[in-house]
C-alpha positions in Angstrom: -15.2 33.1 102.3 -12.4 34.0 104.7 -8.7 33.3 104.6 -7.2 31.9 107.8 -3.6 32.2 106.6 -1.8 34.8 104.5 1.7 34.3 103.1 3.8 37.4 103.1 7.1 37.7 101.2 9.5 40.5 101.9 12.3 41.0 99.4 15.2 43.4 99.1 17.3 44.4 96.1 20.1 42.0 95.4 23.3 43.7 96.4 26.2 43.2 94.0 29.8 44.2 94.8 31.2 45.2 91.4 34.8 44.6 92.5 34.1 41.0 93.8 32.1 40.4 90.6 35.1 41.4 88.6 37.3 39.0 90.6 34.8 36.2 90.0 34.7 36.9 86.3 38.5 36.7 86.2 38.3 33.2 87.6 39.7 33.9 91.1 38.7 31.5 93.9 37.1 32.9 97.1 40.4 32.7 98.9 42.2 34.5 96.1 39.5 37.2 96.0 39.8 37.6 99.8 43.5 38.3 99.5 42.9 40.8 96.7 40.2 42.5 98.7 42.2 42.7 102.0 45.3 44.0 100.1 43.2 46.7 98.6 41.2 47.6 101.7 43.8 47.2 104.4 42.6 50.1 106.5 38.9 49.2 106.4 39.3 45.4 106.8 42.3 45.4 109.1 40.4 44.0 112.2 37.9 41.8 110.2 38.6 38.1 110.4 39.5 36.5 107.1 36.8 33.8 107.5 34.1 36.6 107.5 35.5 38.1 104.4 35.6 34.7 102.6 32.1 33.9 103.8 30.8 37.2 102.3 32.6 36.5 99.1 31.2 33.0 98.9 27.7 34.4 99.3 28.4 36.8 96.4 29.8 34.0 94.3 26.7 31.8 94.8 24.6 34.8 93.7 26.7 35.3 90.7 26.3 31.6 89.7 22.5 31.9 89.9 22.5 35.2 87.9 24.9 33.7 85.3 22.1 31.5 84.1 20.2 34.6 82.9 23.2 36.4 81.3 23.2 34.5 77.9 20.0 36.4 77.2 20.5 39.8 79.0 16.9 41.0 78.2 15.6 38.4 80.7 17.2 40.3 83.6 14.5 42.9 83.6 11.7 40.3 83.2 12.6 37.8 86.0 11.5 38.2 89.6 13.9 35.9 91.4 16.6 38.6 91.8 15.5 42.1 92.4 18.1 44.1 90.5 18.1 47.8 89.9 18.6 49.0 86.3 22.1 50.2 87.3 23.0 46.7 88.7 21.6 45.0 85.6 23.8 47.2 83.4 26.9 46.4 85.5 26.2 42.7 85.4 25.8 42.6 81.6 28.6 45.0 80.7 31.2 43.3 82.9 30.1 39.8 81.9 30.4 40.6 78.2 33.5 42.8 78.4 36.7 41.2 77.1 40.4 41.4 77.0 41.8 42.6 73.7 44.7 40.3 74.1 42.5 37.2 74.4 40.3 38.2 71.5 43.3 38.8 69.4 44.2 35.1 69.9 40.7 33.9 69.2 40.3 36.3 66.2 39.9 34.5 62.8 39.6 31.0 64.3 36.6 28.8 64.0 34.4 29.1 67.1 34.4 25.3 67.5 34.6 23.0 70.5 38.2 22.0 69.6 39.4 25.5 69.7 37.6 26.0 73.0 39.7 23.1 74.4 42.8 24.8 73.3 42.2 28.0 75.3 44.9 26.8 77.9 47.5 28.1 75.4 45.7 31.4 75.1 45.5 31.7 78.9 49.2 31.0 79.3 50.1 33.5 76.5 47.9 36.3 77.7 48.2 35.7 81.5 44.4 35.7 81.7 42.6 33.0 83.7 41.3 30.0 81.8 37.8 30.5 83.2 37.8 34.1 81.9 39.1 33.0 78.5 36.3 30.4 78.2 33.7 33.0 79.1 35.0 35.4 76.5 35.1 32.6 73.9 31.6 31.5 74.7 30.3 35.1 74.6 31.7 35.7 71.1 30.2 32.4 69.9 26.8 33.3 71.5 26.8 36.8 69.9 27.8 35.3 66.5 25.0 32.7 66.6 22.4 35.3 67.6 23.1 37.8 64.9 24.4 35.7 62.0 21.1 35.7 60.1 20.0 39.2 60.9 20.0 42.0 58.3 20.6 45.7 59.0 23.3 47.3 61.1 25.4 44.6 62.8 26.6 46.7 65.7 23.0 47.9 66.4 21.7 44.3 66.3 24.2 43.3 68.9 23.5 46.4 71.0 19.8 45.6 70.9 19.9 41.9 71.7 22.6 42.0 74.4 22.0 45.5 75.9 25.7 46.4 75.4 27.1 49.9 75.3 27.8 51.2 71.8 31.6 50.9 72.0 31.5 47.3 73.2 28.9 46.3 70.6 31.2 47.7 67.9 34.0 45.5 69.2 31.8 42.4 69.0 30.6 43.4 65.6 34.3 43.5 64.4 35.0 40.1 65.8 31.9 38.3 64.3 32.4 40.2 61.0 36.0 38.8 60.7 34.8 35.3 61.8 31.9 35.3 59.3 34.1 36.3 56.4 36.9 33.9 57.6 39.6 36.5 57.2 43.1 35.1 57.9 44.5 36.9 60.9 47.1 34.5 62.4 49.8 34.2 59.8 53.3 35.1 61.0 53.4 38.4 59.1 50.2 39.4 60.8 51.3 38.7 64.4 52.5 42.3 65.0 48.9 43.6 64.4 46.8 44.2 67.5 43.1 43.8 68.0 42.7 47.6 67.7 44.1 47.4 64.2 41.6 44.8 63.1 38.8 46.7 64.9 39.6 49.8 62.9 39.7 47.9 59.6 36.5 46.0 60.3 34.6 49.1 61.3 35.5 50.8 58.1 34.7 47.7 56.0 31.3 47.3 57.7 30.5 51.0 57.1 31.6 51.1 53.4 31.6 47.5 52.1 28.5 45.9 53.6 24.8 46.5 52.9 23.2 47.9 56.0 19.8 48.2 54.3 17.3 45.5 55.5 16.1 45.3 51.9 19.4 44.4 50.4 19.2 43.4 46.7 20.9 40.0 47.3 19.4 39.3 50.8 22.8 39.5 52.5 23.1 39.5 56.2 24.7 42.4 58.1 27.9 40.4 58.3 28.3 39.9 54.5 30.1 42.1 52.1 27.7 43.7 49.6 27.8 41.6 46.5 27.0 44.6 44.3 29.9 46.5 45.8 32.2 43.5 44.9 30.9 43.5 41.4 31.6 47.2 41.0 35.2 46.7 42.1 35.7 44.7 38.9 35.4 47.9 36.9 38.6 49.2 38.3 40.7 46.6 36.4 40.7 49.2 33.6 43.3 51.0 35.7 45.7 48.2 35.0 45.9 49.1 31.4 49.1 50.9 30.4 47.5 54.2 29.3 45.2 54.3 32.3 47.9 53.7 34.8 50.0 56.4 33.3 47.2 58.9 33.3 46.2 57.9 36.9 49.8 58.4 38.0 50.1 61.8 36.3 47.0 63.0 38.1 48.1 61.9 41.5 51.6 63.1 41.1 50.5 66.6 40.0 48.5 66.9 43.2 51.2 65.5 45.5 53.8 67.8 44.0 52.5 70.7 46.0 52.2 68.7 49.2 55.4 66.6 49.7 59.1 67.1 49.3 60.9 66.3 46.1 62.6 63.3 47.7 59.3 61.9 48.8 57.8 62.6 45.4 60.6 60.6 43.8 60.1 57.7 46.2 56.4 57.6 45.4 57.0 58.0 41.7 59.3 54.9 41.6 56.8 52.7 43.4 53.5 54.0 42.1 52.8 51.6 39.3 53.6 48.4 41.3 51.6 49.8 44.2 48.6 50.6 42.0 48.7 47.1 40.4 48.7 45.5 43.9 45.8 47.7 45.1 43.7 46.9 42.0 44.5 43.2 42.1 43.6 43.0 45.8 40.3 44.8 45.2 39.5 42.5 42.2 40.4 39.4 44.2 37.7 40.1 46.8 35.3 38.4 44.4 37.0 35.1 45.1 36.8 33.4 48.5 40.6 32.5 48.7 41.7 36.0 48.0 39.0 37.4 50.3 40.4 35.3 53.2 43.9 36.6 52.6 42.9 40.3 52.5 44.9 41.4 55.5 47.9 39.3 54.5 47.9 40.8 51.0 47.6 44.3 52.4 50.6 43.8 54.6 52.8 42.1 51.9 51.8 44.1 48.9 51.1 47.6 50.3 52.5 48.1 53.8 55.8 46.4 53.4 56.7 48.1 50.0 55.7 51.4 51.6 58.0 50.8 54.5 60.8 49.9 52.1 60.2 53.2 50.4 60.5 54.9 53.8 57.0 56.4 53.5 55.4 57.4 56.8 51.8 56.9 57.9 51.0 60.5 57.0 52.7 60.0 53.6 50.6 56.9 52.8 47.4 58.6 54.0 48.0 61.5 51.6 49.0 59.2 48.8 46.0 56.9 49.1 43.6 59.8 49.5 44.8 61.2 46.2 45.0 57.7 44.7 41.3 57.3 45.4 40.2 60.7 44.1 42.4 60.7 40.9 40.1 58.4 38.8 37.2 60.8 39.0 39.0 62.9 36.3 39.4 59.8 34.0 37.0 58.2 31.6 35.0 56.1 32.4 35.0 57.2 36.0 33.9 60.8 35.6 30.7 61.4 37.4 28.1 63.9 36.5 24.8 64.9 38.0 23.0 61.6 38.1 20.5 62.4 40.8 18.8 65.6 39.6 15.9 65.2 37.2 15.7 68.8 35.9 12.1 69.9 35.9 10.0 73.0 36.3 6.5 74.1 37.2 5.4 76.1 34.1 2.8 78.9 34.1 1.1 80.4 31.0 -1.1 83.5 31.5 -3.4 84.2 28.6 -5.2 87.5 27.9 -8.7 87.7 26.5 -8.3 90.6 24.0 -4.8 91.3 22.8 -3.5 87.8 22.3 -0.4 88.3 24.5 0.8 85.5 26.7 3.0 85.6 29.8 5.3 82.7 30.5 6.9 81.9 33.8 8.4 79.0 35.6 10.1 77.9 38.8 12.9 75.4 38.5 12.9 72.1 40.4 15.0 69.0 40.3 12.4 66.2 40.0 10.4 64.8 42.8 8.4 67.6 44.5 7.5 69.4 41.2 4.0 68.2 41.6 3.8 70.0 45.0 4.8 73.3 43.4 2.3 72.7 40.5 -0.5 72.2 43.1 0.7 75.4 44.8 0.4 77.3 41.5 -3.1 76.0 41.1 -3.9 77.1 44.6 -3.0 80.7 43.5 -5.1 80.6 40.4 -8.2 82.2 41.9 -6.1 85.2 43.0 -5.0 85.9 39.4 -7.7 84.7 37.0 -10.1 87.4 35.8 -8.0 90.3 37.1 -7.6 93.4 34.8 -4.0 93.9 33.8 -4.2 97.7 34.3 -5.2 97.1 37.9 -2.3 94.7 38.4 0.5 96.8 36.9 -0.7 100.1 38.3 -0.7 98.5 41.8 2.0 95.8 41.3 3.4 96.1 44.9 0.0 95.6 46.6 -0.9 92.9 44.1 2.3 91.0 44.9 1.5 91.3 48.6 -2.0 89.9 48.1 -0.5 86.9 46.3 2.3 86.2 48.7 0.4 86.9 51.9 -3.2 85.7 51.3 -4.5 85.2 54.8 -5.0 81.4 54.5 -2.5 80.4 51.9 0.4 82.1 53.8 0.0 79.6 56.6 2.0 77.1 54.5 4.8 79.7 54.0 4.7 82.5 54.8 6.9 83.7 51.9 8.9 80.5 51.8 8.9 77.0 50.4 6.7 75.6 47.6 4.0 78.3 47.9 6.6 81.1 47.5 8.2 79.3 44.6 4.8 79.1 43.0 4.3 82.8 43.7 7.5 83.5 41.9 6.4 81.5 38.8 3.1 83.5 38.6 4.8 86.8 39.2 7.5 86.1 36.6 4.8 85.2 34.1 3.2 88.6 34.8 6.5 90.4 34.1 7.0 88.4 30.9 3.5 89.5 29.8 4.2 93.2 30.7 7.4 93.1 28.7 5.7 91.7 25.6 2.9 94.3 25.8 5.6 97.0 25.9 7.8 95.2 23.3 10.9 95.2 25.5 13.2 92.7 27.2 12.8 92.7 31.0 16.0 94.5 31.7 15.1 97.3 29.4 11.6 97.6 30.8 13.1 97.9 34.3 15.6 100.5 33.1 13.0 102.6 31.4 10.5 102.6 34.3 10.5 105.8 36.4 12.1 105.3 39.8 8.8 106.0 41.6 6.9 103.5 39.4 9.6 100.8 39.8 9.8 101.2 43.5 6.0 101.0 43.8 6.3 97.3 42.7 8.3 96.5 45.8 6.8 95.3 49.1 8.9 97.0 51.8 7.3 95.2 54.8 10.0 93.9 57.2 12.9 95.7 55.4 12.4 99.4 56.2 15.0 99.2 58.9 17.6 98.8 56.2 16.0 100.2 53.1 13.0 102.6 52.7 11.1 103.6 49.6 12.7 107.0 49.7 16.2 105.5 49.8 15.4 103.1 46.9 14.1 106.0 44.8 17.2 108.0 45.6 19.5 105.2 44.5 17.7 104.8 41.1 17.5 108.6 40.5 21.2 109.0 41.2 22.0 106.5 38.5 19.3 107.5 36.1 21.4 110.0 34.1 23.8 107.2 33.3 21.2 104.7 32.2 21.4 105.3 28.5 25.2 105.3 28.5 25.5 102.2 30.6 22.8 100.5 28.6 24.9 100.8 25.4 28.2 100.2 27.2 26.7 97.3 29.0 25.8 95.7 25.7 29.3 96.1 24.5 31.0 94.9 27.7 28.7 91.9 28.1 29.4 90.7 24.5 33.1 91.4 24.1 35.0 91.6 27.3 36.3 88.4 28.8 39.9 88.0 27.8 40.9 86.5 31.1 38.1 83.9 31.3 39.1 80.3 31.1 37.5 78.3 28.2 35.8 81.6 27.3 33.1 81.1 30.0 33.3 81.9 33.7 32.5 78.8 35.7 32.6 78.2 39.4 34.6 75.2 40.6 33.5 72.9 43.3 35.6 71.6 46.2 35.4 68.1 44.7 38.0 69.2 42.1 41.6 69.1 42.9 42.6 72.7 43.4 46.2 72.0 42.6 45.3 70.9 39.1 42.9 73.8 38.5 45.5 76.4 39.6 48.1 74.7 37.4 45.7 75.0 34.4 44.4 78.5 35.0 47.3 80.2 36.8 46.9 82.6 39.6 45.8 85.6 37.4 42.3 84.1 37.1 39.6 83.9 39.7 38.9 80.6 41.5 35.8 79.9 43.6 34.8 76.7 45.4 31.3 75.4 46.4 30.6 73.3 49.5 26.9 72.8 48.7 25.9 73.2 52.4 27.9 70.1 53.5 29.8 71.5 56.5 29.1 72.6 60.0 30.4 76.1 60.9 33.8 75.1 62.5 34.3 72.4 59.9 33.9 75.0 57.1 36.5 77.3 58.7 39.0 74.5 59.2 38.6 73.2 55.6 39.1 76.7 54.1 42.1 77.5 56.2 43.8 74.5 54.6 43.1 75.9 51.1 44.4 79.4 51.5 47.5 78.8 49.3 45.2 78.5 46.3 44.0 82.1 46.5 40.3 81.4 46.5 37.9 84.3 46.0 34.9 82.7 47.8 33.5 79.6 49.4 29.9 79.1 48.3 27.2 77.8 50.6 29.6 76.6 53.3 26.9 75.6 55.7 23.1 75.5 56.2 21.5 78.2 53.9 19.3 79.4 56.9 22.2 79.8 59.3 22.8 83.6 59.2 25.0 83.8 62.3 26.9 80.7 61.2 27.8 82.4 57.9 28.8 85.5 59.8 31.2 83.5 61.9 32.7 81.9 58.9 33.0 85.2 57.1 34.8 86.8 60.1 37.2 83.8 60.4 38.1 83.8 56.7 38.4 87.5 56.2 42.2 87.6 57.2 42.8 85.0 54.5 41.1 87.0 51.8 38.4 84.4 51.3 34.8 85.7 51.0 31.5 83.9 51.6 28.9 83.6 48.8 25.4 82.3 49.4 21.8 82.9 48.5 20.7 80.4 45.9 18.5 78.8 48.6 17.7 81.9 50.6 13.9 82.0 50.8 13.0 85.7 50.9 14.1 89.3 51.2 14.0 89.1 55.0 16.7 86.4 55.2 18.8 88.4 52.7 18.4 91.4 54.9 19.7 89.5 57.9 22.7 88.1 56.0 23.6 91.7 55.0 23.1 93.1 58.5 25.3 90.3 60.0 28.0 90.6 57.4 27.3 86.9 56.7 28.1 87.1 53.0 30.5 89.1 50.7 28.9 87.9 47.5 25.1 87.7 47.2 23.6 85.0 45.0 20.0 85.5 44.2 18.0 82.7 42.7 15.3 83.9 40.3 13.0 80.9 41.0 13.3 80.4 44.7 12.3 84.0 45.5 8.8 85.6 44.9 9.6 86.8 41.5 11.1 90.1 40.1 9.3 92.3 42.6 11.2 90.7 45.6 14.4 90.5 43.7 14.4 94.2 43.0 14.4 94.9 46.8 17.3 92.5 47.4 19.5 94.0 44.7 18.8 97.5 46.1 19.6 96.3 49.7 22.9 94.7 48.5 23.8 98.0 46.8 23.3 99.9 50.0 25.6 97.5 51.9 28.2 97.5 49.1 27.8 93.8 48.4 28.1 92.6 44.8 25.2 90.5 43.4 26.3 87.4 41.6 23.2 85.5 40.5 22.9 81.7 40.7 22.0 80.0 37.5 22.3 76.7 35.6 19.0 74.9 36.1 15.9 75.1 33.9 15.6 78.7 32.7 17.8 80.3 35.3 20.3 81.6 32.8 17.5 83.0 30.8 16.2 84.8 33.8 19.2 86.1 35.6 20.8 87.8 32.6 18.1 90.4 32.8 18.6 91.0 36.5 22.4 91.4 36.2 21.9 93.8 33.3 19.5 96.0 35.3 21.8 95.9 38.3 24.7 97.2 36.2 22.7 99.9 34.3 20.4 101.2 37.0 21.9 100.3 40.4 25.5 99.5 40.9 27.0 100.9 37.7 29.9 98.5 38.2 31.1 95.1 37.1 33.8 94.8 39.8 33.5 91.5 41.6 30.2 90.8 39.8 29.7 87.6 37.9 26.7 85.8 36.6 26.8 82.0 36.5 26.4 80.5 33.0 25.9 76.9 32.0 24.8 76.0 28.5 22.2 73.6 29.8 18.7 72.8 28.3 18.8 76.0 26.4 17.7 74.2 23.3 14.2 74.1 24.8 13.7 77.8 25.0 12.4 80.1 22.3 15.1 82.7 23.0 17.9 81.0 24.9 20.6 82.9 26.8 23.8 83.1 24.9 27.3 84.0 25.8 30.5 85.0 23.9 34.0 85.5 25.2 33.0 85.0 28.7 30.1 87.4 28.7 26.3 87.2 28.4 24.9 88.8 25.3 22.3 91.3 26.4 18.8 90.0 25.5 17.0 91.9 22.7 13.7 90.0 22.4 10.6 91.1 24.3 9.9 89.2 27.5 11.6 87.7 30.5 13.2 85.0 28.3 11.7 81.8 29.7 9.2 80.8 27.1 9.5 77.2 26.2 9.2 75.9 22.7 5.8 74.4 22.0 7.3 71.1 20.8 9.3 70.8 24.0 6.2 71.2 26.1 4.3 68.7 24.0 7.1 66.2 24.3 8.0 66.6 28.0 4.8 67.8 29.8 4.0 65.4 32.7 2.2 63.0 32.5 0.7 63.4 29.0 3.8 64.2 26.9 5.2 61.9 24.3 8.3 61.3 26.5 6.2 59.9 29.4 3.9 57.8 27.2 6.8 56.0 25.6 8.3 55.2 29.0 5.2 53.3 30.2 
């Protein structure tokens, strides 16, 4: 079969002049657009007849009218074949079509998107000097976007961005408009007329981020435009702040903080208005549970918060400071105090049993809940490397044995020497040290002190650290201090049990940044040490800027200011804060001796915080304490979880007796937490640990605690099912 005729179509990309498109969107006629073009392009179009310019503009206008039929659903532009449009042209068409004038939207804002209000757009056009055609297009676009996303869950701005192919900033503007429309907020009362669209945009963006449920699986099946019902219910709890005693306590907390930040005159102004302001804030928040009060939110804020603040001559910065402290004050009050609600303190627990002498070695690695099962599996993975070994062979070759456990050729692939497998190694190694101590009848710190330097150093794996510490240097450090071991051992017992006159509440505790430093300093004075903990929350520059603002509080250190793996970031922070006398402390999440070596080399920390469970047991910790001594950096162990206090007391004692010989700038964290579950719990008196006397490493759990809490067969778990 042969074809006698063939139809051939030749097409070119549709050319769009962005400037003429803009004139069309503004509602200009072809003649008006021609004058605008000629005025703008006098040099180029000086000899071109006006009819030709108008003809070209009319061609463009006809194209725009055809394309406009596709713009209500922008995704169709890339699917249709009638107009060959480049991606750039498609983007220009959509963005310009959906762009809007803030002044027009301010007039539309808060009104029902009804046909009647569309007919009244002539007034909007006159008031804003924007063409009626443009006003109608903007009105229709808002209504179209609203109808499209009104039943969608998830992030409102992202929904708009996805369905209308809008840039992020424009999608956020539409999100604010439809959010206000959906919740029917009043925006047109006389007292609100001075507010611009940018003001409502800011408020709506904050409300969507903090008041709405962006989770598609919202408990109450709310849409992205609804205020989270659970959030509204929680606001009811703040009515307790209206009670007389509560409002007085709240005021006292806020004023104590502001005292160091504002002038006496400002403080007096705030003092005089605080109670009325607080009542207004709480009543507005409580009223959000009712539709009428919800609609009047912006009006209430202006009348009950902004106007009284203006009358008190408080500036924007004054109000920002006041409301920041107002928000944070209740965290110190009952029932708003918050404690650790997320951690589920747990541990992977190891028991090593001997065949002949009946001794048992107990070791653990601390976890905070989910993930413990991974560490347990890692411990089980190491079982073949330990089971059946002769103790004499292990303890006579403890260094090589540690290496065989930490660096087994296949198992190290899921490390090496980091993560769950390394924590499991630490649990097994710690159990071996506990067993050795019990055989010798000594607490760990005493066993370490009594071992000959050569014997102790033979327990250390020096791979990767000989560029900063060799075996010979380690032996020399220990030998140099050995003549003082007996003296320091007895003195250490005395100092750790009796000294501590300057400690607050008899126990040294670190203080996190969440606490208001002004209150803390007022309570403890400037003669006591104050440390803050960022818990890895900041980027490097952010950490520096935050701490520079806190220099007046004479802070000794900032703990974990950024990622625990960022050695150079810590070094940058350390260098920047050195002129202010603020040190950097880190280490509780450092994975191994190599990372600590780099921190020391880079001067990335001034206080080294070992964690006895994250590292590969005592063997590795010995090398880190010795490296820290060589660099002149004090070791301040991290503690407070399951068994950490019981562990680190031994390490600090050995550091003092055999290595540093000093307690200057050395502190060991202590929290009386879960100690009731240990056979020989750590104890403290007058701000000092009492040196352990019982044989072992100190982490043997009581048998009844194991029976009750062991997962999943313990009594505790069976009663929860």
